[in-house]
TORGU-957902 format. One record per residue (C-alpha): residue in three letters; residue number from 1; z negated, x negated, y. Coordinates in steps of 0.25 Angstrom, whole numbers, plus 2048, in hexadecimal, padded with zeros to 3 digits. Layout:
N
PT rest  nr   z   x   y
PT  Ala NUM   Z   X   Y
...
***
This chain:
623
PT rest  nr   z   x   y
PT  Unk   1 3CA 2E7 6C6
PT  Unk   2 3D5 2F2 6C5
PT  Unk   3 3DA 2F8 6B8
PT  Unk   4 3E8 2F5 6B8
PT  Unk   5 3E4 2E7 6BD
PT  Unk   6 3D9 2E7 6B1
PT  Unk   7 3E6 2EB 6A8
PT  Unk   8 3ED 2DE 6AE
PT  Unk   9 3E0 2D5 6AB
PT  Unk  10 3E1 2D8 69B
PT  Unk  11 3EF 2D9 69A
PT  Unk  12 3EE 2CA 6A0
PT  Unk  13 3E2 2C6 697
PT  Unk  14 3EA 2CC 68A
PT  Unk  15 3F9 2C3 68F
PT  Unk  16 3F0 2B4 68F
PT  Unk  17 3E5 2B6 688
PT  Unk  18 3E8 2AD 67F
PT  Unk  19 3EB 2A2 68B
PT  Unk  20 3DE 2A5 691
PT  Unk  21 3D5 2A3 686
PT  Unk  22 3DE 296 681
PT  Unk  23 3DB 291 690
PT  Unk  24 3CD 294 68E
PT  Unk  25 3CD 29F 69C
PT  Unk  26 3BD 2A5 69B
PT  Unk  27 3C3 2B2 69B
PT  Unk  28 3BA 2B6 6A7
PT  Unk  29 3C6 2B1 6AE
PT  Unk  30 3D2 2B8 6A9
PT  Unk  31 3D1 2C4 6B3
PT  Unk  32 3D0 2BC 6BC
PT  Unk  33 3DD 2B3 6B9
PT  Unk  34 3E4 2BF 6B8
PT  Unk  35 3E2 2C4 6C6
PT  Unk  36 3E7 2B5 6CA
PT  Unk  37 3F1 2B5 6C1
PT  Unk  38 3F6 2C2 6C6
PT  Unk  39 3F6 2BE 6D4
PT  Unk  40 3F7 2AF 6D4
PT  Unk  41 3E8 2AF 6DA
PT  Unk  42 3E7 29E 6DC
PT  Unk  43 3DB 29F 6E3
PT  Unk  44 3D7 292 6DE
PT  Unk  45 3D6 28B 6EC
PT  Unk  46 3CA 295 6EF
PT  Unk  47 3BF 28E 6E7
PT  Unk  48 3C5 281 6E3
PT  Unk  49 3CA 275 6EC
PT  Unk  50 3D3 267 6E9
PT  Unk  51 3CA 25A 6F2
PT  Unk  52 3D1 24E 6F1
PT  Unk  53 3C6 242 6EA
PT  Unk  54 3C2 239 6F7
PT  Unk  55 3C2 22A 6F0
PT  Unk  56 3B3 226 6F0
PT  Unk  57 3B1 234 6E7
PT  Unk  58 3BA 22E 6DD
PT  Unk  59 3B2 225 6D3
PT  Unk  60 3B8 217 6CD
PT  Unk  61 3BB 21E 6C1
PT  Unk  62 3C3 229 6C5
PT  Unk  63 3CB 21F 6CF
PT  Unk  64 3CD 217 6C5
PT  Unk  65 3D4 222 6BC
PT  Unk  66 3DB 227 6C9
PT  Unk  67 3E4 21A 6C9
PT  Unk  68 3E3 216 6BB
PT  Unk  69 3EC 223 6BA
PT  Unk  70 3F3 222 6C9
PT  Unk  71 3F2 216 6D1
PT  Unk  72 3F5 21E 6DD
PT  Unk  73 3E7 221 6DC
PT  Unk  74 3ED 231 6E2
PT  Unk  75 3E1 238 6E8
PT  Unk  76 3D7 23F 6DE
PT  Unk  77 3D6 24E 6E1
PT  Unk  78 3CC 258 6D8
PT  Unk  79 3C8 269 6DA
PT  Unk  80 3BC 26D 6DE
PT  Unk  81 3B5 27A 6E2
PT  Unk  82 3B6 27D 6F0
PT  Unk  83 3B0 28C 6F0
PT  Unk  84 3A4 28D 6F5
PT  Unk  85 39C 294 6EB
PT  Unk  86 3A3 28C 6DF
PT  Unk  87 3AA 294 6D5
PT  Unk  88 3A3 29C 6C8
PT  Unk  89 3A9 29B 6BB
PT  Unk  90 3A5 2AA 6B8
PT  Unk  91 3AD 2AD 6C2
PT  Unk  92 3B8 2B5 6BE
PT  Unk  93 3C0 2AF 6CB
PT  Unk  94 3BE 2A0 6C4
PT  Unk  95 3CC 29F 6C0
PT  Unk  96 3D7 298 6C8
PT  Unk  97 3E5 297 6C5
PT  Unk  98 3ED 28B 6C8
PT  Unk  99 3FA 288 6CC
PT  Unk 100 404 27F 6C5
PT  Unk 101 40C 277 6D0
PT  Unk 102 415 276 6C6
PT  Unk 103 41A 278 6B8
PT  Unk 104 424 270 6B1
PT  Unk 105 429 26B 6A2
PT  Unk 106 42A 25C 6A0
PT  Unk 107 437 25A 69F
PT  Unk 108 43C 263 6AA
PT  Unk 109 430 25A 6B4
PT  Unk 110 439 252 6BA
PT  Unk 111 443 25A 6BE
PT  Unk 112 43C 262 6C5
PT  Unk 113 434 25A 6CB
PT  Unk 114 442 256 6D1
PT  Unk 115 447 263 6D6
PT  Unk 116 43A 26B 6D8
PT  Unk 117 43B 26C 6E7
PT  Unk 118 42A 266 6EC
PT  Unk 119 426 264 6DE
PT  Unk 120 427 253 6DB
PT  Unk 121 41D 254 6E9
PT  Unk 122 413 25E 6E2
PT  Unk 123 411 256 6D6
PT  Unk 124 412 249 6DC
PT  Unk 125 408 24B 6E7
PT  Unk 126 401 252 6DA
PT  Unk 127 401 244 6D2
PT  Unk 128 3FF 23D 6DF
PT  Unk 129 40D 238 6DE
PT  Unk 130 413 233 6EB
PT  Unk 131 41F 23A 6EE
PT  Unk 132 422 23C 6FC
PT  Unk 133 431 240 6FC
PT  Unk 134 439 24A 6FE
PT  Unk 135 442 248 6F1
PT  Unk 136 43D 248 6E3
PT  Unk 137 43C 238 6DE
PT  Unk 138 43F 234 6CF
PT  Unk 139 432 229 6D0
PT  Unk 140 428 233 6D7
PT  Unk 141 42D 23E 6CB
PT  Unk 142 429 233 6C1
PT  Unk 143 41D 231 6C7
PT  Unk 144 41A 240 6C7
PT  Unk 145 41D 242 6BB
PT  Unk 146 413 237 6B5
PT  Unk 147 409 23D 6BD
PT  Unk 148 40B 24B 6B8
PT  Unk 149 403 248 6AA
PT  Unk 150 3F6 249 6B3
PT  Unk 151 3F7 255 6BA
PT  Unk 152 402 25F 6B1
PT  Unk 153 3FC 267 6A6
PT  Unk 154 403 26F 69B
PT  Unk 155 404 27C 693
PT  Unk 156 410 282 689
PT  Unk 157 415 28E 686
PT  Unk 158 413 294 679
PT  Unk 159 420 29C 679
PT  Unk 160 42F 29A 67C
PT  Unk 161 438 28F 678
PT  Unk 162 437 280 674
PT  Unk 163 43A 27D 683
PT  Unk 164 431 289 688
PT  Unk 165 425 283 67F
PT  Unk 166 426 274 684
PT  Unk 167 419 273 68D
PT  Unk 168 41A 275 69B
PT  Unk 169 412 26D 6A3
PT  Unk 170 40C 26F 6B2
PT  Unk 171 405 26B 6BE
PT  Unk 172 3F9 272 6C4
PT  Unk 173 3FB 274 6D3
PT  Unk 174 3F3 26C 6DE
PT  Unk 175 3E5 272 6DB
PT  Unk 176 3E6 271 6CD
PT  Unk 177 3EC 265 6CB
PT  Unk 178 3DF 25F 6D2
PT  Unk 179 3D5 263 6CA
PT  Unk 180 3D0 257 6C2
PT  Unk 181 3CC 253 6B3
PT  Unk 182 3BE 254 6AF
PT  Unk 183 3B6 252 6A2
PT  Unk 184 3AC 25F 6A6
PT  Unk 185 3B7 268 6AC
PT  Unk 186 3B1 271 6B7
PT  Unk 187 3C0 278 6B4
PT  Unk 188 3C9 27F 6A9
PT  Unk 189 3D8 27F 6AD
PT  Unk 190 3E3 284 6A3
PT  Unk 191 3F1 289 6A4
PT  Unk 192 3F5 297 6A4
PT  Unk 193 402 29F 6A1
PT  Unk 194 401 2AB 6A9
PT  Unk 195 40B 2B4 6A2
PT  Unk 196 40E 2BF 6AE
PT  Unk 197 412 2B6 6B7
PT  Unk 198 417 2AC 6AD
PT  Unk 199 40F 2A0 6B5
PT  Unk 200 406 295 6B2
PT  Unk 201 3F8 292 6B7
PT  Unk 202 3ED 28A 6B7
PT  Unk 203 3E0 293 6B4
PT  Unk 204 3D3 289 6B7
PT  Unk 205 3C4 290 6B9
PT  Unk 206 3B7 28A 6B8
PT  Unk 207 3B0 283 6AD
PT  Unk 208 3A2 287 6B5
PT  Unk 209 39C 28A 6C2
PT  Unk 210 39F 280 6CA
PT  Unk 211 39A 27D 6DB
PT  Unk 212 3A1 27B 6E6
PT  Unk 213 3A9 26D 6E5
PT  Unk 214 3A7 26C 6D7
PT  Unk 215 3B4 266 6D3
PT  Unk 216 3C0 26C 6C9
PT  Unk 217 3C2 266 6BE
PT  Unk 218 3C7 267 6B0
PT  Unk 219 3CB 260 6A3
PT  Unk 220 3D8 25A 69F
PT  Unk 221 3D4 259 692
PT  Unk 222 3CC 26A 690
PT  Unk 223 3C8 26A 682
PT  Unk 224 3CB 25D 67C
PT  Unk 225 3BF 258 676
PT  Unk 226 3C3 24C 66E
PT  Unk 227 3BD 240 67B
PT  Unk 228 3C8 236 675
PT  Unk 229 3D5 241 677
PT  Unk 230 3CD 245 684
PT  Unk 231 3CD 237 687
PT  Unk 232 3DD 238 684
PT  Unk 233 3E1 245 68B
PT  Unk 234 3D9 241 699
PT  Unk 235 3E2 233 69A
PT  Unk 236 3E9 238 6A3
PT  Unk 237 3DE 23A 6AF
PT  Unk 238 3D5 234 6AA
PT  Unk 239 3DB 222 6A5
PT  Unk 240 3D6 221 697
PT  Unk 241 3D7 214 690
PT  Unk 242 3DA 216 67F
PT  Unk 243 3E0 209 67B
PT  Unk 244 3D3 207 670
PT  Unk 245 3D8 214 669
PT  Unk 246 3E0 20F 65D
PT  Unk 247 3EE 212 661
PT  Unk 248 3F3 211 651
PT  Unk 249 3F7 220 64B
PT  Unk 250 3F6 222 63D
PT  Unk 251 3FA 22E 634
PT  Unk 252 3F0 239 637
PT  Unk 253 3E6 23F 62E
PT  Unk 254 3EA 248 621
PT  Unk 255 3E4 253 62A
PT  Unk 256 3EF 251 635
PT  Unk 257 3F9 257 62B
PT  Unk 258 3F0 263 626
PT  Unk 259 3F1 268 634
PT  Unk 260 3FF 267 636
PT  Unk 261 401 26E 62B
PT  Unk 262 3F8 278 62E
PT  Unk 263 3FD 279 63C
PT  Unk 264 40C 27A 637
PT  Unk 265 407 285 62C
PT  Unk 266 40D 281 622
PT  Unk 267 40B 286 614
PT  Unk 268 40C 27C 60A
PT  Unk 269 417 280 5FC
PT  Unk 270 410 27F 5EF
PT  Unk 271 416 273 5E6
PT  Unk 272 422 279 5E0
PT  Unk 273 42E 271 5D5
PT  Unk 274 43B 26E 5DB
PT  Unk 275 443 279 5DA
PT  Unk 276 450 276 5D0
PT  Unk 277 45D 27F 5D8
PT  Unk 278 46A 282 5CE
PT  Unk 279 476 277 5D2
PT  Unk 280 47E 283 5D6
PT  Unk 281 474 28C 5DE
PT  Unk 282 478 294 5E9
PT  Unk 283 46D 292 5F4
PT  Unk 284 469 29A 5FD
PT  Unk 285 467 297 60A
PT  Unk 286 45E 29E 615
PT  Unk 287 45D 299 624
PT  Unk 288 45E 29E 630
PT  Unk 289 464 28F 636
PT  Unk 290 473 293 63C
PT  Unk 291 476 285 63A
PT  Unk 292 474 285 62A
PT  Unk 293 47B 296 62B
PT  Unk 294 486 28F 632
PT  Unk 295 487 282 62A
PT  Unk 296 483 281 61E
PT  Unk 297 48E 289 612
PT  Unk 298 48D 27E 606
PT  Unk 299 48F 28A 5FB
PT  Unk 300 481 285 5F5
PT  Unk 301 47C 28D 601
PT  Unk 302 47A 29C 604
PT  Unk 303 473 2A3 60E
PT  Unk 304 46A 2AE 60E
PT  Unk 305 463 2B6 618
PT  Unk 306 45A 2BA 60D
PT  Unk 307 44F 2AE 60D
PT  Unk 308 448 2B2 602
PT  Unk 309 454 2AF 5F9
PT  Unk 310 457 2A2 5FF
PT  Unk 311 455 295 5F9
PT  Unk 312 455 28E 605
PT  Unk 313 44D 290 610
PT  Unk 314 454 287 61D
PT  Unk 315 44B 28E 629
PT  Unk 316 44A 28B 636
PT  Unk 317 43B 28D 639
PT  Unk 318 42F 287 631
PT  Unk 319 42F 28B 623
PT  Unk 320 41E 28B 621
PT  Unk 321 419 293 613
PT  Unk 322 41D 289 609
PT  Unk 323 414 28E 5FF
PT  Unk 324 41A 29C 5FE
PT  Unk 325 428 296 5FD
PT  Unk 326 423 28D 5F2
PT  Unk 327 41F 296 5E9
PT  Unk 328 426 2A2 5EC
PT  Unk 329 436 29B 5EE
PT  Unk 330 432 28C 5E9
PT  Unk 331 440 28B 5E9
PT  Unk 332 446 28E 5F5
PT  Unk 333 449 283 5FF
PT  Unk 334 444 283 60C
PT  Unk 335 449 27A 617
PT  Unk 336 43C 273 61A
PT  Unk 337 430 26B 614
PT  Unk 338 421 26F 615
PT  Unk 339 41A 263 621
PT  Unk 340 427 261 626
PT  Unk 341 422 261 634
PT  Unk 342 41C 253 62F
PT  Unk 343 429 24D 634
PT  Unk 344 42F 258 63D
PT  Unk 345 422 25A 647
PT  Unk 346 420 24D 64F
PT  Unk 347 413 249 64E
PT  Unk 348 413 24C 63F
PT  Unk 349 41E 242 63D
PT  Unk 350 416 237 644
PT  Unk 351 40C 23A 63B
PT  Unk 352 411 239 62C
PT  Unk 353 41B 22E 633
PT  Unk 354 40E 224 637
PT  Unk 355 40E 225 626
PT  Unk 356 41B 21D 624
PT  Unk 357 412 210 62E
PT  Unk 358 412 207 638
PT  Unk 359 406 205 642
PT  Unk 360 40B 210 64C
PT  Unk 361 415 219 641
PT  Unk 362 421 213 63A
PT  Unk 363 42B 20D 644
PT  Unk 364 438 21A 642
PT  Unk 365 42B 222 64A
PT  Unk 366 42A 221 659
PT  Unk 367 41A 21E 65B
PT  Unk 368 415 22C 65C
PT  Unk 369 407 231 65F
PT  Unk 370 401 23E 65F
PT  Unk 371 3FC 245 66C
PT  Unk 372 3F2 24E 663
PT  Unk 373 3EC 245 65A
PT  Unk 374 3EF 237 65F
PT  Unk 375 3EF 237 670
PT  Unk 376 3E4 22A 66E
PT  Unk 377 3EC 223 666
PT  Unk 378 3FA 225 66E
PT  Unk 379 3F2 223 67C
PT  Unk 380 3EC 215 678
PT  Unk 381 3F8 211 671
PT  Unk 382 3FF 215 67F
PT  Unk 383 3F7 20B 686
PT  Unk 384 3F5 202 67F
PT  Unk 385 405 200 67E
PT  Unk 386 403 202 68E
PT  Unk 387 3FC 1F5 68E
PT  Unk 388 406 1EE 685
PT  Unk 389 410 1F1 68F
PT  Unk 390 417 1F9 684
PT  Unk 391 421 205 687
PT  Unk 392 419 211 689
PT  Unk 393 421 21F 689
PT  Unk 394 421 227 67E
PT  Unk 395 426 237 67C
PT  Unk 396 41F 241 679
PT  Unk 397 423 24C 670
PT  Unk 398 41E 25B 66A
PT  Unk 399 41A 25A 65C
PT  Unk 400 424 266 659
PT  Unk 401 431 268 661
PT  Unk 402 43D 262 661
PT  Unk 403 448 260 66D
PT  Unk 404 43F 257 675
PT  Unk 405 438 262 67B
PT  Unk 406 42C 25F 680
PT  Unk 407 42D 250 67D
PT  Unk 408 429 247 688
PT  Unk 409 42A 236 68A
PT  Unk 410 421 230 693
PT  Unk 411 419 223 696
PT  Unk 412 40F 229 69D
PT  Unk 413 403 22A 694
PT  Unk 414 3FB 238 69C
PT  Unk 415 407 23D 69A
PT  Unk 416 408 23E 68C
PT  Unk 417 3FA 240 68A
PT  Unk 418 3FD 24D 692
PT  Unk 419 405 252 688
PT  Unk 420 3FC 254 67D
PT  Unk 421 3F7 260 687
PT  Unk 422 405 267 684
PT  Unk 423 40E 268 676
PT  Unk 424 408 260 668
PT  Unk 425 40F 251 66A
PT  Unk 426 411 244 667
PT  Unk 427 415 238 66F
PT  Unk 428 41D 22D 668
PT  Unk 429 420 220 670
PT  Unk 430 42D 224 676
PT  Unk 431 43A 21B 672
PT  Unk 432 43D 211 67E
PT  Unk 433 445 208 676
PT  Unk 434 44E 210 671
PT  Unk 435 45C 20E 66A
PT  Unk 436 466 214 673
PT  Unk 437 475 217 674
PT  Unk 438 480 215 67B
PT  Unk 439 487 223 67B
PT  Unk 440 493 21F 684
PT  Unk 441 493 22C 68D
PT  Unk 442 485 228 695
PT  Unk 443 484 21C 69E
PT  Unk 444 479 213 696
PT  Unk 445 470 215 688
PT  Unk 446 46A 221 685
PT  Unk 447 460 225 67A
PT  Unk 448 464 22B 66B
PT  Unk 449 45D 232 65F
PT  Unk 450 464 235 653
PT  Unk 451 463 23F 64B
PT  Unk 452 463 241 63B
PT  Unk 453 461 24B 631
PT  Unk 454 459 249 627
PT  Unk 455 458 252 61A
PT  Unk 456 44A 252 610
PT  Unk 457 44D 258 602
PT  Unk 458 440 254 5FD
PT  Unk 459 434 24E 5FE
PT  Unk 460 42F 24A 5F2
PT  Unk 461 439 241 5EE
PT  Unk 462 43D 23E 5FD
PT  Unk 463 44A 244 5FD
PT  Unk 464 451 240 60C
PT  Unk 465 45D 240 611
PT  Unk 466 464 23E 61F
PT  Unk 467 470 245 623
PT  Unk 468 47B 238 626
PT  Unk 469 47F 23F 633
PT  Unk 470 475 23D 63E
PT  Unk 471 475 242 64D
PT  Unk 472 474 23C 65A
PT  Unk 473 46E 240 667
PT  Unk 474 46D 238 675
PT  Unk 475 468 238 684
PT  Unk 476 470 23B 68F
PT  Unk 477 46B 22E 698
PT  Unk 478 467 220 695
PT  Unk 479 459 21E 691
PT  Unk 480 44F 215 698
PT  Unk 481 441 217 699
PT  Unk 482 43E 222 6A5
PT  Unk 483 441 22F 6A9
PT  Unk 484 439 233 69B
PT  Unk 485 43B 243 6A0
PT  Unk 486 44C 241 69F
PT  Unk 487 44E 246 694
PT  Unk 488 45D 242 693
PT  Unk 489 459 234 694
PT  Unk 490 44E 235 68A
PT  Unk 491 451 23E 67F
PT  Unk 492 45E 241 676
PT  Unk 493 45D 250 672
PT  Unk 494 468 256 67C
PT  Unk 495 46A 261 673
PT  Unk 496 461 26D 67A
PT  Unk 497 462 267 688
PT  Unk 498 468 26F 690
PT  Unk 499 475 26B 698
PT  Unk 500 474 25B 692
PT  Unk 501 47E 254 68A
PT  Unk 502 47F 252 67D
PT  Unk 503 484 246 678
PT  Unk 504 48A 249 66A
PT  Unk 505 48C 23B 661
PT  Unk 506 491 23C 653
PT  Unk 507 486 233 649
PT  Unk 508 494 22C 644
PT  Unk 509 49B 22A 653
PT  Unk 510 48C 224 656
PT  Unk 511 48C 21B 64A
PT  Unk 512 495 211 651
PT  Unk 513 492 212 65F
PT  Unk 514 484 20F 65B
PT  Unk 515 488 202 651
PT  Unk 516 491 1FD 65F
PT  Unk 517 484 1FF 667
PT  Unk 518 47B 1F8 65E
PT  Unk 519 483 1F1 657
PT  Unk 520 477 1E7 64F
PT  Unk 521 473 1F5 64B
PT  Unk 522 47A 1FD 640
PT  Unk 523 478 20B 63F
PT  Unk 524 478 209 630
PT  Unk 525 46E 200 632
PT  Unk 526 465 209 63D
PT  Unk 527 469 217 635
PT  Unk 528 460 20F 629
PT  Unk 529 454 20D 631
PT  Unk 530 456 21D 636
PT  Unk 531 456 222 627
PT  Unk 532 44A 218 623
PT  Unk 533 441 21E 62E
PT  Unk 534 443 22C 628
PT  Unk 535 441 228 619
PT  Unk 536 434 221 61E
PT  Unk 537 431 230 628
PT  Unk 538 432 239 61D
PT  Unk 539 42E 22F 612
PT  Unk 540 41F 231 619
PT  Unk 541 420 240 61D
PT  Unk 542 422 242 60E
PT  Unk 543 416 237 60A
PT  Unk 544 40B 242 607
PT  Unk 545 40C 250 603
PT  Unk 546 40A 25B 60D
PT  Unk 547 404 25C 618
PT  Unk 548 404 24E 619
PT  Unk 549 412 24C 615
PT  Unk 550 41F 255 614
PT  Unk 551 41C 25F 608
PT  Unk 552 426 259 5FC
PT  Unk 553 42B 26B 5FB
PT  Unk 554 437 269 5F2
PT  Unk 555 43E 275 5F6
PT  Unk 556 43B 270 604
PT  Unk 557 44B 269 60C
PT  Unk 558 44A 266 618
PT  Unk 559 455 260 624
PT  Unk 560 44E 25A 630
PT  Unk 561 454 250 63C
PT  Unk 562 44E 245 641
PT  Unk 563 44F 240 64E
PT  Unk 564 44E 230 650
PT  Unk 565 452 226 65A
PT  Unk 566 453 216 65A
PT  Unk 567 44A 20C 661
PT  Unk 568 44B 1FE 661
PT  Unk 569 440 1F7 65B
PT  Unk 570 43E 1E9 653
PT  Unk 571 43D 1E6 644
PT  Unk 572 433 1DC 63E
PT  Unk 573 43A 1D0 641
PT  Unk 574 43E 1D4 650
PT  Unk 575 448 1DA 651
PT  Unk 576 450 1E8 657
PT  Unk 577 453 1F1 650
PT  Unk 578 455 200 652
PT  Unk 579 44A 209 64E
PT  Unk 580 44B 217 649
PT  Unk 581 43E 221 64F
PT  Unk 582 43E 22E 64A
PT  Unk 583 43C 236 654
PT  Unk 584 43B 245 64D
PT  Unk 585 43D 24D 641
PT  Unk 586 444 25B 643
PT  Unk 587 441 266 63C
PT  Unk 588 44E 270 639
PT  Unk 589 456 267 643
PT  Unk 590 461 26E 64A
PT  Unk 591 46D 269 643
PT  Unk 592 47A 270 64B
PT  Unk 593 47F 262 64D
PT  Unk 594 47E 260 63E
PT  Unk 595 487 26D 63C
PT  Unk 596 492 268 647
PT  Unk 597 495 25D 645
PT  Unk 598 492 25D 635
PT  Unk 599 497 26C 62F
PT  Unk 600 490 268 620
PT  Unk 601 483 265 625
PT  Unk 602 47B 26E 620
PT  Unk 603 483 271 614
PT  Unk 604 47E 261 612
PT  Unk 605 472 263 616
PT  Unk 606 470 26F 60B
PT  Unk 607 476 268 601
PT  Unk 608 46C 25A 604
PT  Unk 609 460 264 603
PT  Unk 610 462 270 5FB
PT  Unk 611 46B 26C 5EF
PT  Unk 612 468 25D 5F0
PT  Unk 613 478 259 5F1
PT  Unk 614 47A 24D 5F8
PT  Unk 615 487 245 5F3
PT  Unk 616 48F 24B 5FE
PT  Unk 617 486 24F 609
PT  Unk 618 486 245 615
PT  Unk 619 477 23F 612
PT  Unk 620 46E 234 60F
PT  Unk 621 463 232 606
PT  Unk 622 458 22E 60E
PT  Unk 623 44C 22E 601
***
């Protein structure tokens, strides 16, 4: 190798070492891989061939699986070694590039299938979906998207904005997509992002020597040792019956909460006495929040740029070192509670909510499973619901992302299972029977959600308030149980979506409109049930000491936004009722609309939280 080439290879190794080691690529292939990437050498055709499996080669079990997966019984292909002298794993050139036929993010998939020339034809061929026309067809696109779970794979970028870190899905080319699964694979494959070319490929390398005619296979559940979880993860390719798994869910053990604390890297405070402040004290506030700086003008508060002299820390980022704060500055108030992620992170919210009882958790929280720890229970639940003919639409949500990012609605079990391979997610029962609203400017009824601002002043005793103003958010298109990738039909957060209409209805306008549309359901009664659900949530979330509950730290104060919907349900007498459904609890919510329409908002918030003055503030004491 030329000295310059040696240096380039070393630079390649230095740049990509972490990715290569994480992917398990043996070092003996690294130099050859660099050459193939730099020169775009696709030499798999010299070693491999794709062949169709004849009907008499398919055993009865495989035929049953194939038919179950796709009733149309599409042709089955496999990849074999065609090189006459086989393939040696010790050969430094025995690593190969697999191109990606399509790279997409889920929210853009349908549009790309419609608009990119030839893409739908290519994907339909890979998915064995019949499509003979020239013009894209909605039904064909639906069929292709339903099959994506079998031949799409995923990776995630570690840098960039939240939007840029949303998982990327890809379909390997016709060669890579025909490599079949095996529990005893002959090859490994892994996605790889080549920095200099800004291009992603899959790498393929052998696990042993192979003779001419041997099949190329890989393990779709590589690294999974638990037999039950392997069975679950392989269900998109190998159908399995998990109905005998107990689908009921209970609160996770204490080790779960200890792990959450360790992952969050919070250091819990020491016990302190409740600080007492002079009645006329002027509090120095340190904050980087523009909304606070521009709207907090009560004479009881002044701003300081010196964090060390502040009496109140109103921070944008998560605070971690409560121990030091409790030791050195116990009188300083901070706008967060230790372990508050037990309500603000979706998997933790579902876990602590189960303390409220009920077979599947409280009625005010949609049935929720953690895909990392409760996958078998979820699959069992899904299959049992299918047997009973119950609605089986679910929504997959990342544990700790907002604004609907990487959130997907589907009734496709395989698709949900595959979501486990991207960011950590929960899967919640999608509300198929929401209370809808006639917003007047859209032909048909739309979904809406409601945001309440909740103030937590104390854990022991529980001191919880609701701001009397709430906010409405609306879908832009009439609701129906189809086209679940249509954001403006199934989601309500339009603040961050480009070129979408943002419908504004103030709470005092909404109430008479709501009562006119639903005269049998007075808003006051509905709101009572909403606020009752908030109380129950915080009662169970603070019922145990940290790290098993939100920590009792007397100098903590917090403001949260709770997003909820209403769904149709029945009470114990069979009467139709509107049941609140808490969707999420948000840390440090965006209060731009609150400040715009209610200029006293942050004055009210600080009076309640810091001064314990509620008489002239538009808040309701909940607990």
